[in-house]
Rosetta silent file (secondary structure, phi, psi, omega in degrees, C-alpha in Angstrom):
SEQUENCE: XXXXXXXXXXXXXXXXXXXXXXXXXXXXXXXXXXXXXXXXXXXXXXXXXXXXXXXXXXXXXXXXXXXXXXXXXXXXXXXXXXXXXXXXXXX
SCORE:     score description
SCORE:     0.000 S_00000001
   1 L     0.000  -39.444  179.972    0.037    0.020   -0.019 S_00000001
   2 H   -60.536  -30.896  178.406    2.864    2.347    0.766 S_00000001
   3 H   -61.018  -34.637  178.282    4.025    1.686   -2.814 S_00000001
   4 H   -61.919  -48.973 -174.916    0.814    3.228   -4.091 S_00000001
   5 H   -67.657  -34.733 -177.765    1.342    6.330   -1.988 S_00000001
   6 H   -82.167  -18.459 -172.114    4.917    6.730   -2.998 S_00000001
   7 L   -74.569  118.941  179.557    4.341    6.140   -6.723 S_00000001
   8 L   -89.909  -17.853  176.005    4.399    9.269   -8.794 S_00000001
   9 L   -82.018  119.336 -174.422    3.507    7.590  -12.068 S_00000001
  10 H   -55.130  -41.465  178.487   -0.196    7.498  -12.598 S_00000001
  11 H   -52.375  -55.153 -176.525    0.080    4.211  -14.609 S_00000001
  12 H   -69.315  -31.166  175.441    1.765    2.343  -11.757 S_00000001
  13 H   -60.903  -44.708  178.523   -0.653    3.948   -9.185 S_00000001
  14 H   -58.878  -39.176  177.639   -3.497    2.454  -11.318 S_00000001
  15 H   -61.063  -43.441 -179.886   -1.739   -0.920  -11.277 S_00000001
  16 H   -61.940  -45.986  179.745   -1.720   -0.807   -7.483 S_00000001
  17 H   -64.178  -44.713 -178.121   -5.416    0.039   -7.276 S_00000001
  18 H   -60.710  -41.146 -178.458   -6.266   -2.663   -9.819 S_00000001
  19 H   -66.613  -39.987 -178.562   -4.308   -5.308   -7.836 S_00000001
  20 H   -67.366  -41.547  177.837   -6.183   -4.297   -4.650 S_00000001
  21 H   -58.273  -46.308 -178.946   -9.502   -4.545   -6.469 S_00000001
  22 H   -61.433  -43.435  179.724   -8.552   -8.036   -7.712 S_00000001
  23 H   -60.521  -41.088 -177.099   -7.408   -9.097   -4.177 S_00000001
  24 L  -105.476   13.283  178.902  -10.686   -8.068   -2.589 S_00000001
  25 H   -61.473  -39.926  176.902  -13.010   -8.914   -5.376 S_00000001
  26 H   -66.261  -27.103  172.680  -14.249  -12.090   -3.645 S_00000001
  27 H   -68.103  -47.022 -179.910  -15.263  -10.004   -0.561 S_00000001
  28 H   -58.659  -43.810  177.989  -17.142   -7.669   -2.788 S_00000001
  29 H   -64.359  -38.230  176.858  -18.914  -10.610   -4.476 S_00000001
  30 H   -60.719  -48.175  179.038  -19.723  -12.100   -1.023 S_00000001
  31 H   -65.017  -39.359  179.168  -21.427   -8.836    0.029 S_00000001
  32 H   -60.990  -36.318  179.430  -23.333   -8.659   -3.279 S_00000001
  33 H   -68.330  -43.651 -176.980  -24.652  -12.163   -2.709 S_00000001
  34 H   -75.844  -28.933 -168.909  -25.675  -11.543    0.893 S_00000001
  35 L  -108.107   86.766 -169.278  -27.178   -8.219    0.378 S_00000001
  36 L   -65.576  -24.733 -177.936  -30.103   -8.695   -2.031 S_00000001
  37 L   -81.975  -19.648  179.622  -31.174   -5.075   -1.960 S_00000001
  38 L   -90.893  140.956 -179.699  -27.731   -3.803   -3.034 S_00000001
  39 L   -84.089  166.578  173.941  -26.766   -3.852   -6.727 S_00000001
  40 H   -58.613  -41.858 -176.750  -23.400   -5.122   -7.943 S_00000001
  41 H   -61.458  -38.815  177.976  -22.526   -1.536   -8.629 S_00000001
  42 H   -63.112  -45.659  179.745  -23.206   -0.593   -4.920 S_00000001
  43 H   -56.008  -45.851  179.251  -20.925   -3.414   -3.781 S_00000001
  44 H   -59.009  -44.200  176.019  -18.247   -2.199   -6.204 S_00000001
  45 H   -59.561  -43.711  177.562  -18.531    1.319   -4.856 S_00000001
  46 H   -55.919  -47.827 -176.005  -18.168   -0.018   -1.340 S_00000001
  47 H   -62.088  -53.477 -173.916  -14.956   -1.810   -2.351 S_00000001
  48 H   -60.190  -46.785  175.867  -13.450    1.238   -4.221 S_00000001
  49 H   -59.299  -39.853 -177.348  -14.317    3.531   -1.257 S_00000001
  50 H   -66.565  -40.414  175.367  -12.830    1.143    1.176 S_00000001
  51 H   -62.889  -50.023  175.192   -9.521    0.995   -0.736 S_00000001
  52 H   -60.589  -39.887  176.892   -9.349    4.729   -1.189 S_00000001
  53 H   -64.947  -42.727  178.841  -10.190    5.480    2.415 S_00000001
  54 H   -62.161  -40.775 -179.422   -7.645    3.013    3.572 S_00000001
  55 H   -65.707  -44.410 -178.834   -4.985    4.692    1.336 S_00000001
  56 H   -61.495  -41.506 -178.449   -6.018    8.141    2.514 S_00000001
  57 H   -90.523  -21.750 -176.637   -5.728    7.528    6.209 S_00000001
  58 L    22.842   68.703 -176.400   -2.952    4.880    6.172 S_00000001
  59 H   -58.056  -25.438 -176.335   -3.412    4.062    9.839 S_00000001
  60 H   -72.955   -9.515  174.969   -0.455    1.667    9.923 S_00000001
  61 H  -100.452   -1.519  175.251    1.882    4.669    9.661 S_00000001
  62 L   -90.603  114.903 -177.366    0.364    6.523   12.600 S_00000001
  63 L   -61.219  -26.244 -174.258    2.263    5.806   15.822 S_00000001
  64 L   -86.322   -8.240 -172.465   -0.866    6.596   17.917 S_00000001
  65 L   -95.399  144.659  177.268   -3.026    3.974   15.995 S_00000001
  66 L   -62.469  -24.181 -179.980   -3.426    0.342   17.069 S_00000001
  67 L   -84.619    0.632 -175.365   -2.553   -0.715   13.563 S_00000001
  68 L   -59.447  128.638 -179.909    0.828    0.864   13.603 S_00000001
  69 L    58.175   18.501  178.619    3.388   -1.598   12.193 S_00000001
  70 L   -82.870  126.173 -177.578    0.828   -4.317   12.122 S_00000001
  71 L   -65.804  -21.917  174.975    1.621   -6.549    9.116 S_00000001
  72 L  -101.051   14.486 -176.510   -2.123   -7.114    8.509 S_00000001
  73 H   -54.986  -48.202 -177.042   -3.091   -3.507    8.941 S_00000001
  74 H   -61.730  -42.056 -175.651   -4.136   -2.966    5.301 S_00000001
  75 H   -67.572  -47.716 -177.635   -6.292   -6.052    5.148 S_00000001
  76 H   -58.440  -46.711 -176.590   -7.925   -5.157    8.566 S_00000001
  77 H   -59.493  -50.421 -179.835   -8.514   -1.566    7.485 S_00000001
  78 H   -60.597  -43.710 -179.690  -10.081   -2.460    4.154 S_00000001
  79 H   -69.763  -32.956  176.776  -12.402   -4.983    5.711 S_00000001
  80 H   -69.147  -43.585 -176.606  -13.542   -2.642    8.507 S_00000001
  81 H   -72.806  -33.733  177.201  -14.212    0.181    6.085 S_00000001
  82 H   -63.218  -46.056  177.912  -15.926   -2.299    3.580 S_00000001
  83 H   -65.011  -38.870  175.010  -18.244   -3.522    6.373 S_00000001
  84 H   -64.791  -42.202  177.604  -18.966    0.077    7.465 S_00000001
  85 H   -59.056  -43.929  178.159  -19.836    1.103    3.930 S_00000001
  86 H   -65.743  -45.925 -179.867  -22.243   -1.820    3.698 S_00000001
  87 H   -62.489  -44.471  177.888  -23.777   -1.089    7.095 S_00000001
  88 H   -60.558  -32.063  175.305  -24.163    2.615    6.219 S_00000001
  89 H   -53.790  -42.018 -171.908  -25.967    1.601    3.030 S_00000001
  90 L   -91.982    5.127  176.066  -28.795    0.082    5.055 S_00000001
  91 L   -80.037    0.000    0.000  -29.319    3.072    7.432 S_00000001
């Protein structure tokens, strides 16, 4: 994830985002299957928002955050934001 933030070339930044989308695609599909009222596009938007939010806040770099230096911080963050996006959809 830090590679995405350090990358100045737009093409390579897009590669990072694309790789993350592929990595978490199964999670997005699982949410699409479980949530009959949500469209596939809704679930895709949840995934994209989760990835971009995780990149924006990069909690694993903040010494005051519990995720600091956690090797699974990116996965944890994306999953928490993805679930929050889904939950917010139903409010």
